[in-house]
C-alpha positions as CSV (number, residue, x, y, z in Angstrom):
1,M,-15.2,12.9,-6.0
2,R,-15.9,9.6,-7.2
3,T,-11.8,8.6,-6.6
4,N,-12.5,8.2,-3.2
5,I,-12.9,4.6,-3.1
6,N,-11.8,2.2,-0.5
7,L,-8.6,0.5,-1.8
8,N,-9.0,-2.3,0.5
9,L,-12.1,-3.4,0.3
10,L,-11.0,-3.5,-3.8
11,T,-8.6,-5.4,-2.6
12,I,-10.5,-7.8,-1.3
13,C,-13.0,-8.1,-3.9
14,Y,-9.6,-9.1,-6.3
15,R,-9.1,-11.9,-4.2
16,F,-13.0,-13.4,-4.2
17,L,-12.6,-12.8,-7.6
18,A,-9.6,-14.6,-8.5
19,I,-10.3,-18.0,-8.4
20,G,-12.9,-17.3,-10.7
21,F,-10.7,-15.9,-13.0
22,L,-7.9,-18.5,-12.7
23,G,-9.9,-21.2,-13.0
24,V,-11.7,-20.2,-16.8
25,S,-7.7,-19.2,-17.7
26,I,-6.6,-22.8,-16.8
27,F,-9.8,-24.1,-18.3
28,L,-9.8,-22.4,-21.8
29,G,-5.8,-22.4,-22.0
30,V,-5.4,-19.1,-22.1
31,T,-1.9,-17.6,-22.7
32,Y,-2.3,-14.5,-21.3
33,T,-1.0,-13.2,-17.7
34,R,-3.6,-11.6,-15.6
35,L,-1.4,-10.6,-12.5
36,S,-2.7,-13.0,-9.8
37,T,-5.6,-11.2,-7.8
38,F,-4.1,-13.1,-5.2
39,N,-1.1,-10.7,-4.6
40,V,-2.9,-7.4,-5.7
41,K,-2.1,-5.1,-2.7
42,M,-3.1,-1.3,-2.4
43,S,0.5,-1.0,-3.5
44,D,-0.6,-2.3,-7.0
45,V,-3.3,-0.1,-7.4
46,E,-1.1,2.3,-6.1
47,A,1.5,2.3,-8.7
48,L,-0.8,2.0,-11.4
49,S,-2.6,5.3,-10.4
50,N,1.0,6.9,-10.0
51,E,1.6,5.6,-13.5
52,L,-1.0,7.2,-14.8
53,K,-0.5,10.5,-13.0
54,A,3.2,10.4,-14.7
55,N,1.5,10.2,-18.4
56,P,3.5,12.8,-20.0
57,I,0.6,12.8,-22.7
58,D,-2.2,12.1,-20.8
59,P,-3.1,11.8,-16.6
60,N,-5.8,10.0,-17.5
61,S,-4.7,7.2,-20.3
62,F,-2.3,4.4,-19.8
63,A,-1.9,5.1,-23.7
64,R,2.1,5.9,-24.4
65,A,1.4,7.0,-28.4
66,D,4.9,8.4,-28.2
67,Q,5.9,4.5,-28.5
68,A,2.9,3.4,-30.3
69,K,0.3,4.2,-31.6
70,V,-3.2,3.0,-33.3
71,N,-4.0,4.6,-36.6
72,H,-7.2,2.3,-37.4
73,H,-9.5,0.2,-35.7
74,H,-12.0,-2.5,-37.1
75,L,-14.7,-3.7,-35.1
76,S,-16.7,-6.7,-35.6
77,L,-19.4,-7.0,-32.8
78,S,-22.6,-8.8,-32.2
79,V,-25.4,-6.5,-30.3
80,D,-26.5,-9.2,-27.4
81,F,-29.8,-7.3,-26.3
82,D,-30.5,-10.6,-24.5
83,H,-27.2,-10.3,-21.9
84,Q,-26.5,-6.7,-22.7
85,Q,-22.9,-7.2,-23.9
86,L,-21.1,-6.0,-27.1
87,V,-19.4,-9.3,-28.3
88,G,-16.6,-9.6,-30.9
89,N,-13.2,-8.3,-31.8
90,V,-11.4,-5.1,-32.6
91,R,-8.7,-5.2,-35.2
92,L,-6.1,-2.2,-34.4
93,T,-3.6,-1.2,-36.8
94,V,-0.3,-0.1,-34.7
95,N,2.7,2.0,-35.9
96,K,5.6,1.7,-33.7
97,V,6.8,5.3,-33.1
98,S,10.0,4.7,-30.7
99,T,12.2,1.5,-32.3
100,N,12.8,-0.2,-29.4
101,V,9.4,-0.3,-28.3
102,S,8.6,-3.5,-27.0
103,K,5.0,-3.1,-25.3
104,L,1.7,-1.8,-26.8
105,M,-0.2,-0.2,-23.6
106,L,-4.0,-0.1,-24.1
107,D,-7.1,1.1,-21.8
108,T,-9.4,-1.0,-20.8
109,Y,-12.8,-1.0,-18.3
110,E,-14.3,-3.9,-17.6
111,L,-13.4,-5.8,-20.5
112,D,-13.7,-9.7,-20.9
113,I,-10.2,-9.6,-22.7
114,Q,-10.5,-13.1,-24.3
115,K,-7.2,-13.1,-26.6
116,V,-4.8,-11.4,-28.3
117,Q,-3.6,-12.3,-32.1
118,L,-0.9,-11.0,-34.5
119,I,-2.8,-10.6,-38.2
120,N,-0.8,-11.6,-41.1
121,D,-0.2,-9.3,-44.0
122,Q,-3.5,-11.5,-45.5
123,G,-5.5,-11.0,-42.7
124,Q,-5.1,-14.1,-41.3
125,I,-4.3,-14.9,-37.8
126,S,0.0,-15.6,-37.4
127,G,-0.1,-16.1,-33.5
128,K,-1.3,-15.5,-30.3
129,L,0.4,-12.9,-28.1
130,N,1.4,-12.7,-24.7
131,H,-0.4,-10.1,-22.6
132,K,-1.1,-8.4,-19.4
133,L,-4.3,-7.1,-17.8
134,F,-3.2,-5.3,-15.1
135,P,-5.7,-4.8,-11.6
136,M,-8.2,-1.7,-12.0
137,V,-7.3,1.7,-11.3
138,P,-10.8,2.9,-9.7
139,E,-12.2,5.3,-12.5
140,F,-9.5,4.8,-15.0
141,G,-9.8,0.4,-15.6
142,S,-7.1,-1.5,-16.1
143,K,-4.4,-1.2,-18.3
144,L,-3.8,-3.9,-21.5
145,E,-0.3,-4.7,-22.1
146,V,0.6,-6.3,-25.1
147,D,4.1,-8.0,-25.9
148,I,5.3,-6.6,-29.3
149,S,9.0,-7.8,-29.1
150,S,8.8,-10.1,-31.2
151,I,7.2,-8.0,-33.9
152,K,10.1,-6.8,-36.2
153,S,7.5,-4.9,-38.8
154,V,7.6,-0.9,-38.0
155,Q,3.5,-1.5,-38.7
156,F,1.7,-4.3,-37.8
157,V,-2.0,-5.3,-36.9
158,I,-3.4,-7.3,-33.9
159,Q,-6.6,-8.8,-33.0
160,V,-8.2,-8.4,-29.6
161,D,-11.6,-10.6,-29.1
162,Y,-13.2,-9.4,-26.0
163,K,-16.7,-8.8,-24.7
164,T,-18.0,-5.6,-22.5
165,A,-19.6,-6.0,-19.0
166,T,-23.2,-6.1,-18.9
167,T,-22.2,-2.9,-16.3
168,A,-20.1,-1.2,-19.2
169,R,-20.0,2.9,-18.3
170,A,-20.3,3.8,-22.1
171,L,-23.6,1.5,-23.2
172,Q,-27.1,2.6,-22.1
173,W,-29.3,-0.4,-22.5
174,L,-32.8,0.5,-22.5
175,K,-36.1,-2.1,-21.9
176,P,-38.8,-1.7,-24.3
177,E,-41.0,-0.1,-21.8
178,Q,-38.3,2.5,-21.6
179,T,-38.2,3.3,-25.1
180,E,-40.9,5.8,-27.1
181,G,-42.2,2.9,-28.9
182,G,-42.3,0.4,-25.9
183,V,-41.9,-2.6,-28.2
184,Y,-38.2,-3.3,-28.8
185,P,-35.2,-2.3,-26.7
186,Y,-32.7,-0.3,-27.5
187,M,-28.8,0.5,-26.9
188,F,-26.4,3.5,-27.0
189,S,-23.3,4.5,-26.5
190,Q,-21.7,7.8,-24.7
191,C,-17.8,7.7,-24.6
192,Q,-16.7,10.9,-23.8
193,A,-14.9,11.5,-21.8
194,I,-13.0,8.5,-21.4
195,N,-16.0,5.7,-21.2
196,A,-14.5,4.6,-24.8
197,R,-12.4,2.0,-23.0
198,S,-15.4,0.0,-21.3
199,M,-16.7,-0.6,-25.4
200,V,-13.1,-1.5,-26.8
201,P,-9.9,-2.0,-25.9
202,C,-8.1,1.3,-27.0
203,Q,-5.8,3.9,-26.6
204,D,-8.5,6.3,-25.0
205,T,-6.8,9.4,-24.7
206,P,-7.8,12.1,-27.2
207,S,-3.8,13.2,-28.2
208,V,-4.5,9.9,-30.4
209,K,-6.7,9.8,-33.5
210,S,-7.9,7.1,-35.9
211,T,-10.0,6.0,-38.6
212,Y,-12.2,3.0,-37.7
213,T,-14.5,0.6,-40.1
214,A,-17.2,-1.6,-38.5
215,E,-19.4,-4.3,-39.0
216,I,-22.1,-5.0,-36.5
217,E,-24.5,-7.9,-36.2
218,A,-27.9,-7.3,-34.6
219,P,-31.3,-8.7,-34.9
220,K,-33.2,-7.5,-37.7
221,F,-35.8,-5.2,-35.6
222,A,-33.0,-3.1,-34.8
223,T,-31.1,-0.4,-37.0
224,V,-27.7,0.1,-36.1
225,L,-26.0,3.6,-36.8
226,M,-22.5,4.8,-35.6
227,S,-20.5,8.1,-35.8
228,A,-19.3,7.4,-39.2
229,K,-20.5,6.8,-42.7
230,I,-23.3,4.0,-43.8
231,T,-20.8,2.1,-46.6
232,S,-23.8,-0.3,-47.9
233,E,-27.1,-1.7,-47.0
234,P,-27.2,-4.1,-44.4
235,T,-26.2,-8.1,-45.3
236,Q,-28.1,-10.7,-43.9
237,S,-25.8,-12.7,-41.1
238,T,-23.9,-15.7,-41.8
239,K,-24.1,-16.8,-38.6
240,N,-27.9,-16.4,-37.2
241,S,-30.5,-15.8,-40.3
242,E,-32.4,-13.6,-37.8
243,W,-29.7,-11.0,-37.9
244,N,-28.0,-8.4,-40.1
245,V,-25.0,-6.9,-40.3
246,H,-24.1,-3.6,-40.9
247,H,-21.2,-1.8,-42.5
248,F,-19.5,1.5,-41.7
249,N,-16.5,3.4,-42.3
250,Q,-14.7,6.6,-40.8
251,S,-12.3,7.9,-42.9
252,V,-11.0,10.8,-40.9
253,P,-9.0,10.4,-37.9
254,I,-11.2,11.3,-34.5
255,P,-10.4,10.1,-30.9
256,S,-11.6,7.2,-29.3
257,Y,-14.4,9.2,-27.1
258,L,-15.9,10.2,-30.8
259,I,-16.3,6.0,-31.6
260,A,-20.8,5.9,-31.4
261,I,-23.2,3.2,-31.7
262,V,-27.0,3.1,-31.6
263,S,-29.3,0.3,-32.4
264,G,-33.0,0.0,-31.9
265,Q,-36.3,0.7,-34.0
266,L,-35.2,3.8,-36.0
267,V,-36.3,5.4,-39.0
268,S,-35.2,8.7,-40.6
269,R,-36.3,11.6,-42.9
270,Q,-33.8,13.7,-45.1
271,L,-33.3,17.1,-44.4
272,G,-30.9,18.8,-46.4
273,P,-28.2,17.3,-49.4
274,R,-26.0,15.5,-46.5
275,S,-28.4,15.3,-43.5
276,H,-31.1,13.0,-41.8
277,V,-32.7,12.6,-38.9
278,W,-33.2,9.6,-37.2
279,S,-35.3,8.7,-34.0
280,E,-37.9,6.2,-32.9
281,P,-41.1,5.9,-35.4
282,G,-42.9,7.7,-32.3
283,L,-40.9,11.1,-32.7
284,I,-40.1,11.2,-36.1
285,E,-42.5,14.2,-37.8
286,R,-41.8,16.5,-34.7
287,S,-37.9,15.8,-34.8
288,A,-38.0,16.4,-38.7
289,W,-40.0,19.6,-38.3
290,E,-38.0,21.0,-35.4
291,F,-34.8,20.4,-37.2
292,E,-35.5,21.3,-40.8
293,G,-33.3,24.2,-41.0
294,V,-29.9,22.0,-40.5
295,E,-28.3,23.0,-44.1
296,N,-28.9,26.7,-43.3
297,I,-26.5,26.4,-40.3
298,L,-23.8,23.9,-41.8
299,Q,-23.6,26.7,-44.6
300,I,-23.0,29.4,-42.0
301,A,-20.5,27.3,-40.2
302,E,-18.7,26.1,-43.3
303,Q,-18.5,30.6,-44.1
304,L,-16.9,30.8,-40.5
305,A,-14.3,27.9,-40.0
306,G,-14.2,26.5,-43.7
307,P,-15.2,23.0,-45.3
308,Y,-17.0,20.4,-44.0
309,V,-14.7,17.3,-43.9
310,F,-17.3,14.5,-42.5
311,E,-19.5,14.9,-45.8
312,V,-22.3,12.9,-43.8
313,Y,-24.5,15.4,-41.0
314,D,-27.1,13.2,-39.4
315,L,-29.1,13.9,-36.3
316,L,-30.0,11.6,-34.0
317,V,-32.8,12.2,-31.4
318,L,-32.4,9.4,-28.5
319,P,-34.4,8.7,-25.6
320,P,-35.0,10.8,-22.8
321,S,-32.1,9.0,-20.7
322,F,-29.4,10.5,-22.8
323,P,-27.3,12.9,-20.2
324,F,-26.3,15.8,-22.5
325,G,-28.0,18.4,-24.8
326,G,-26.1,16.7,-27.9
327,M,-23.3,14.7,-28.6
328,E,-20.7,15.7,-31.3
329,N,-20.2,12.6,-32.7
330,P,-18.8,12.6,-36.5
331,C,-21.6,12.1,-39.1
332,L,-24.1,11.5,-36.2
333,T,-24.7,13.9,-33.9
334,F,-26.5,12.6,-30.7
335,V,-29.5,15.2,-29.4
336,T,-31.8,14.8,-26.7
337,P,-35.4,14.8,-27.2
338,T,-35.4,17.9,-24.6
339,L,-34.8,19.9,-27.7
340,L,-38.3,19.1,-29.4
341,A,-40.0,21.9,-28.4
342,G,-41.9,22.7,-31.1
343,D,-41.1,26.0,-31.9
344,R,-37.5,25.4,-33.2
345,S,-36.5,27.7,-30.2
346,L,-33.5,25.4,-28.8
347,V,-31.6,25.1,-32.4
348,Y,-28.4,26.7,-30.5
349,V,-28.1,23.2,-29.3
350,V,-27.6,22.0,-32.7
351,A,-25.3,24.8,-33.7
352,H,-23.0,24.2,-31.2
353,E,-22.9,20.4,-32.1
354,I,-22.8,21.4,-35.3
355,S,-19.7,23.7,-34.3
356,H,-17.8,20.7,-33.2
357,S,-17.4,19.7,-36.4
358,W,-14.4,22.0,-36.7
359,T,-13.2,22.6,-32.9
360,G,-13.4,19.1,-31.3
361,N,-13.6,17.0,-34.1
362,L,-11.3,18.0,-36.3
363,V,-9.2,20.2,-34.1
364,T,-9.2,18.7,-30.7
365,N,-7.6,18.9,-27.1
366,Q,-4.7,16.9,-26.4
367,N,-6.0,15.6,-23.0
368,F,-9.1,16.6,-20.8
369,E,-7.1,19.3,-19.0
370,H,-7.3,21.4,-21.9
371,F,-11.0,21.0,-22.2
372,W,-11.4,24.3,-23.1
373,L,-10.2,24.4,-26.2
374,N,-12.9,21.7,-27.5
375,E,-15.9,23.3,-25.7
376,G,-14.8,27.3,-25.8
377,F,-14.1,27.2,-28.8
378,T,-17.3,26.0,-29.9
379,T,-19.6,28.0,-27.9
380,F,-17.6,30.8,-29.6
381,L,-18.3,29.5,-33.1
382,E,-22.3,28.4,-31.8
383,R,-22.9,32.2,-31.0
384,K,-21.2,33.5,-33.9
385,I,-23.9,31.3,-36.3
386,I,-26.6,32.0,-33.9
387,G,-25.8,36.2,-35.1
388,R,-25.6,35.1,-38.8
389,M,-28.9,32.9,-38.9
390,G,-30.8,36.4,-38.6
391,A,-30.8,37.4,-35.2
392,G,-28.0,39.6,-35.3
393,E,-25.1,40.8,-33.1
394,A,-27.2,41.3,-30.1
395,A,-28.3,37.9,-30.0
396,R,-25.3,36.3,-30.0
397,Q,-24.4,38.6,-27.4
398,F,-27.3,37.7,-25.2
399,G,-25.7,34.5,-25.5
400,A,-23.1,35.1,-24.1
401,L,-25.1,36.9,-21.1
402,E,-27.1,33.8,-20.8
403,G,-23.7,31.8,-20.6
404,L,-22.1,34.3,-18.1
405,K,-25.4,33.4,-15.4
406,D,-24.8,29.8,-15.9
407,L,-21.2,30.3,-15.3
408,R,-21.6,32.4,-12.2
409,Q,-24.4,29.9,-10.8
410,T,-21.6,27.2,-11.5
411,I,-18.6,28.6,-9.8
412,E,-20.8,29.3,-6.8
413,A,-21.9,25.6,-6.5
414,M,-18.4,24.4,-7.5
415,G,-16.6,27.1,-4.5
416,V,-14.6,30.0,-6.2
417,Q,-11.2,28.1,-5.3
418,N,-11.9,25.3,-6.7
419,Q,-8.9,24.4,-9.4
420,L,-11.4,22.8,-11.4
421,T,-12.8,26.3,-12.3
422,Q,-9.3,27.5,-13.9
423,M,-9.4,26.9,-17.6
424,V,-6.7,24.6,-17.8
425,T,-7.2,22.4,-15.2
426,D,-5.1,19.6,-12.9
427,L,-6.4,16.3,-13.7
428,R,-4.3,13.7,-12.3
429,G,-6.3,11.2,-10.4
430,I,-9.7,12.9,-11.3
431,N,-11.8,11.6,-13.9
432,P,-12.4,14.2,-16.4
433,D,-16.6,13.4,-15.9
434,D,-15.9,14.6,-12.6
435,A,-14.7,17.7,-13.7
436,F,-17.3,18.0,-16.1
437,S,-19.2,21.6,-16.0
438,V,-20.2,24.8,-18.0
439,V,-16.7,26.4,-17.0
440,P,-14.6,25.3,-20.1
441,Y,-17.7,26.7,-22.1
442,E,-18.5,29.7,-20.4
443,K,-14.9,30.7,-19.3
444,G,-13.6,29.8,-22.6
445,H,-15.9,31.2,-24.8
446,T,-15.6,34.6,-22.5
447,F,-11.5,34.6,-23.0
448,L,-12.0,34.4,-26.8
449,F,-14.7,36.9,-27.0
450,Y,-12.4,39.1,-24.6
451,L,-9.7,38.9,-27.3
452,E,-12.0,39.6,-30.4
453,Q,-12.7,42.7,-28.7
454,L,-9.2,43.4,-27.7
455,L,-7.5,43.0,-31.4
456,G,-10.7,44.4,-32.8
457,G,-13.6,42.9,-33.6
458,P,-15.1,40.0,-35.5
459,D,-13.5,41.8,-38.8
460,V,-10.4,41.1,-37.4
461,F,-10.7,38.1,-35.8
462,N,-12.6,35.5,-37.7
463,P,-9.5,35.2,-40.1
464,F,-7.8,33.8,-37.5
465,L,-10.4,31.5,-36.5
466,K,-10.3,30.1,-39.8
467,A,-6.6,30.0,-39.6
468,Y,-6.6,28.3,-36.3
469,I,-8.3,25.5,-37.6
470,D,-7.0,25.0,-41.1
471,N,-3.7,25.1,-39.5
472,F,-4.0,22.5,-36.5
473,K,-6.9,20.2,-38.3
474,Y,-6.5,16.3,-38.0
475,Q,-4.5,17.0,-34.9
476,S,-4.9,17.1,-31.3
477,I,-2.9,19.9,-29.3
478,N,-2.7,21.9,-25.8
479,T,-3.3,25.4,-25.0
480,E,0.3,26.5,-25.1
481,Q,0.0,25.6,-28.8
482,F,-2.9,27.6,-29.2
483,K,-1.2,30.6,-27.8
484,K,2.2,30.6,-30.1
485,F,0.1,30.4,-32.8
486,L,-1.8,33.4,-32.1
487,I,0.7,35.2,-31.4
488,N,2.7,34.1,-34.3
489,Y,-0.5,34.9,-36.4
490,F,-1.0,38.3,-35.6
491,F,3.0,38.9,-35.7
492,E,2.8,38.1,-39.3
493,N,-0.6,39.1,-40.3
494,G,-1.3,42.2,-37.6
495,S,0.0,45.2,-36.8
496,A,2.2,46.8,-34.0
497,E,-0.5,47.9,-32.1
498,H,-1.9,44.0,-32.3
499,N,1.4,42.8,-30.8
500,K,1.6,45.5,-28.4
501,L,-2.1,44.1,-27.0
502,L,-1.0,40.8,-26.8
503,T,1.7,41.8,-24.4
504,E,-0.8,43.0,-22.1
505,V,-2.7,39.8,-22.0
506,D,-2.3,38.0,-18.5
507,W,-2.5,34.5,-19.9
508,N,-1.7,32.8,-16.3
509,R,-4.5,34.6,-14.7
510,W,-6.5,34.1,-17.4
511,L,-5.7,30.2,-18.1
512,K,-4.8,29.0,-14.3
513,T,-6.8,30.9,-11.8
514,P,-9.7,29.6,-10.4
515,G,-13.1,31.6,-10.2
516,Y,-14.9,34.3,-12.1
517,P,-13.3,35.4,-15.7
518,L,-10.6,37.8,-15.0
519,I,-12.4,40.6,-17.2
520,T,-15.7,40.4,-18.4
521,P,-16.2,42.0,-21.8
522,Q,-18.4,44.7,-22.7
523,Y,-21.6,43.0,-24.0
524,N,-24.6,44.5,-25.6
525,T,-27.4,44.2,-23.3
526,S,-30.4,45.0,-24.5
527,L,-32.1,41.7,-24.7
528,L,-31.2,41.0,-21.1
529,D,-32.4,44.4,-20.2
530,V,-35.7,43.5,-21.1
531,C,-35.5,40.3,-18.5
532,V,-34.0,42.5,-15.8
533,E,-37.0,44.9,-16.1
534,L,-39.3,42.7,-16.1
535,A,-37.9,40.7,-12.7
536,N,-37.6,44.2,-11.2
537,R,-41.5,44.8,-11.5
538,W,-42.0,41.6,-10.0
539,I,-40.2,41.8,-7.0
540,T,-41.2,45.4,-6.3
541,T,-44.9,44.8,-6.6
542,N,-46.4,43.5,-3.1
543,D,-48.8,40.8,-2.9
544,E,-51.5,43.4,-1.9
545,M,-51.3,45.2,-5.2
546,F,-51.9,41.6,-6.6
547,R,-54.6,40.7,-4.5
548,N,-56.5,44.0,-5.5
549,D,-55.9,44.1,-9.4
550,G,-55.5,40.2,-9.9
551,G,-52.1,40.4,-11.9
552,A,-53.7,39.9,-15.3
553,N,-53.5,44.0,-15.8
554,L,-49.8,44.0,-13.9
555,F,-48.1,41.5,-16.0
556,P,-50.3,40.2,-19.2
557,L,-49.3,37.1,-20.7
558,D,-49.1,38.3,-24.2
559,E,-46.1,40.5,-22.6
560,F,-44.3,37.1,-21.0
561,K,-45.0,35.4,-24.3
562,R,-43.2,37.7,-26.3
563,L,-39.7,36.8,-25.0
564,D,-37.6,34.4,-26.6
565,S,-37.3,30.7,-24.6
566,G,-33.5,32.4,-23.5
567,Q,-35.1,35.8,-22.2
568,K,-37.6,33.6,-20.4
569,K,-35.1,31.9,-19.1
570,L,-33.0,34.4,-17.7
571,F,-36.1,36.3,-16.3
572,L,-36.6,33.5,-14.2
573,I,-32.8,33.2,-12.9
574,E,-33.2,37.2,-12.4
575,L,-36.0,36.6,-10.0
576,D,-33.8,34.2,-8.2
577,E,-30.9,36.1,-8.1
578,R,-32.7,39.7,-7.2
579,T,-34.8,38.1,-4.4
580,E,-33.4,38.6,-0.9
581,L,-32.6,35.5,0.7
582,K,-32.9,33.9,-3.2
583,R,-36.5,33.2,-2.2
584,M,-39.9,34.4,-4.1
585,S,-42.7,34.4,-2.0
586,N,-45.3,31.5,-1.9
587,F,-48.1,33.7,-3.5
588,K,-45.9,35.2,-6.0
589,M,-44.7,32.4,-7.2
590,E,-48.6,30.7,-7.3
591,Q,-49.2,34.2,-9.1
592,L,-46.1,34.0,-11.4
593,T,-46.9,30.2,-12.4
594,N,-50.7,30.5,-12.9
595,L,-50.3,33.7,-14.9
596,Y,-47.8,32.4,-17.3
597,Q,-48.8,29.1,-17.7
598,L,-45.6,27.5,-16.7
599,R,-47.5,24.1,-16.2
600,T,-48.1,23.8,-19.5
601,E,-44.9,25.2,-20.7
602,R,-43.3,22.6,-23.2
603,N,-40.1,24.3,-23.6
604,S,-37.3,22.4,-21.1
605,E,-35.2,25.4,-20.4
606,V,-37.9,27.4,-19.5
607,R,-39.7,24.6,-17.6
608,Y,-36.2,23.6,-15.8
609,S,-35.7,27.1,-14.9
610,W,-39.2,27.5,-13.3
611,L,-38.4,24.3,-11.2
612,V,-35.1,25.6,-9.9
613,L,-36.9,28.4,-8.8
614,S,-39.7,27.0,-7.0
615,L,-37.6,24.7,-5.3
616,K,-35.1,28.2,-4.0
617,S,-38.1,29.8,-3.0
618,Y,-39.2,26.8,-1.0
619,W,-42.4,26.4,-2.8
620,N,-44.2,23.5,-2.9
621,G,-46.8,24.3,-5.6
622,A,-44.4,22.5,-8.5
623,L,-43.2,19.3,-6.4
624,N,-45.3,16.8,-9.0
625,E,-44.1,18.6,-12.2
626,T,-40.3,17.9,-10.4
627,K,-41.2,14.6,-9.7
628,E,-42.5,13.9,-13.4
629,F,-38.9,16.3,-14.9
630,V,-36.6,14.1,-13.2
631,H,-38.4,10.7,-14.0
632,E,-38.7,11.6,-17.7
633,I,-35.1,13.4,-18.5
634,G,-31.9,12.5,-18.0
635,R,-29.9,15.3,-19.3
636,L,-27.2,16.3,-16.4
637,K,-27.7,20.0,-16.8
638,Y,-31.2,19.9,-15.8
639,I,-31.3,17.1,-13.2
640,R,-28.4,17.7,-11.2
641,P,-29.4,21.4,-10.1
642,I,-32.7,19.9,-9.7
643,Y,-31.5,17.5,-7.2
644,R,-29.3,19.8,-5.6
645,A,-32.0,22.2,-5.1
646,M,-34.3,19.8,-3.4
647,Y,-31.3,18.2,-1.4
648,Q,-30.9,21.8,0.0
649,W,-34.4,22.1,1.2
650,P,-35.1,20.6,4.6
651,E,-38.5,19.8,3.4
652,T,-37.9,18.1,0.1
653,K,-34.3,16.5,1.2
654,Q,-35.8,13.0,1.9
655,F,-38.1,13.8,-1.5
656,A,-35.0,13.9,-3.6
657,L,-33.3,10.6,-1.9
658,D,-36.6,9.1,-3.0
659,L,-36.8,10.1,-6.0
660,F,-33.3,9.4,-7.0
661,A,-33.7,5.7,-5.8
662,A,-36.4,5.5,-7.9
663,N,-35.0,7.0,-11.0
664,K,-31.6,6.0,-11.1
665,D,-31.9,2.7,-13.0
666,R,-32.9,4.8,-16.0
667,M,-29.7,7.1,-15.8
668,M,-26.3,6.3,-17.4
669,S,-23.6,6.0,-14.5
670,L,-22.0,9.2,-14.9
671,C,-25.4,10.9,-14.2
672,V,-25.6,8.6,-11.7
673,A,-22.3,9.5,-9.9
674,A,-23.0,13.3,-10.3
675,I,-26.3,12.9,-8.3
676,S,-24.8,10.7,-5.6
677,S,-22.1,13.6,-5.0
678,E,-25.1,16.0,-4.9
679,L,-27.0,14.2,-2.5
680,G,-23.9,12.8,-0.5
681,L,-24.3,9.0,-1.2
682,K,-20.9,6.8,-2.0
683,N,-21.4,5.9,-5.7
């Protein structure tokens, strides 16, 4: 865990920095109190850590929205590529929830807080507000406490002037040579799970939803986009004639982790009546072709989940260092360039991110202990969409079987008794990024599929799904609220048999037992059976038969090409799982690679599965491809298992360490932390 940081060392660092902070504060005459770092003790940090753990709403945030809640952000920021900072201010519209509240608590992480001021009804600064920036709690940042005791009105606006750190966890700054075009720098954000606090002082918890507007200044070469609607064409900056100001409005309340920004040389192509795709110029034609069918996915999703409320649905193809397959930022889904397979075979990732527009963005988990409400429901809805896109119920259930394979591999790696393999976890003292895995996706999906089968199938469950979204839209909820709504829905709309069946659900074991799902539903295995049969033939065919035949007649290339990308991936996983000692012979790995032309495979899912199988088989014939893959791609889903497999093979252990040292500067901080953990390194 990244939480295991030496607090004594931290205290020493605070004391060395104290003189600098104190001197700057005196020189500027800033009227705030930064708790004297000469007096910072381990007990101070422990007290703040305990305060987090005791937060009744979210153990990963200092915010207390039950006392005072932020309802709107207005961001006025400049994108400073030279210093790799966002500089400016945010105006927070706050509502007092408790009548006697005297403090507003905000989350920050390495932000340079310059001043906090009260804004009057005319939008003008009316005075400074006292505030304290507390010592940093490792992983969670520093509490910013604003004194609001003198403010009499229930609703008020404050302005916080600040700069981000060059090491801000939410921001990735790329040099020109790290971009596809190679001419201009590039910046993008990734705020989930709790990294928004490194980009803007906020109530950084999904329990708080707010609207936002923004005015972002950037050099004229750079287009700026956000997770919001563009309200006008860029206007020239009044401060710098070489800069433009970009204007945005997000009118739907969203949690802080969905605030997103990107700035770089970007162009777009229209995909449909409410969609464009954006990318660097060199990728735009491939991107437009790959995602041509996005409007069809949106329409199917609306049939299942209700109206799309965000109006605009754009896609942004990011540089390869983006750590996820996609990020469901409202109005602007971020996707990895690994989806550009050239055959539209990875469109399910877009279906997943579109599904988040309802499950995650519209109905949101209260905190990340209930993350399965976001990801389990989204995976469930995604696979329903895929089934309706023409592939049918067999394809939907094949996706579930593919997910179960990923789930079992993940649980084996994490440990079957690890509480982070529960659906509802305990994240007190744990950064949600450290808990990230496929578990909430696939265990959550399995539970929902089980409930659907139990209660009568899609015809019965689909109306519940739409009612659930409609009932909780614009809200942040926990698992108990979902459970109560499900039971009440079928009590009012179902039969006595439904009510009887729901009493038989072992809720506690499903939700709070680590390890594998309590029950595996009966899935249609017809598409999986083809993969299993082919894998069994490879395993039972001895090396001598290959030498006599050459392999092409035993395993013709056309047979492999008839499989879709998901089947190819599962075939390779089956080889791994069904081979004794989890190793294919080196001879068979060479035959497999050549017969199926895997060195030239463009589909990232298939290529990744082949590389992992190669490493687990102790075959060094794909090490060059492995080196290229982890250098080019920052997607955590791929690189984490690859680094793990390299590190576990004695022959490539040092190779893994050297590769990581060479590539970590290209990765986002959460990837660096995850891979450091796999390689036994301190982050």
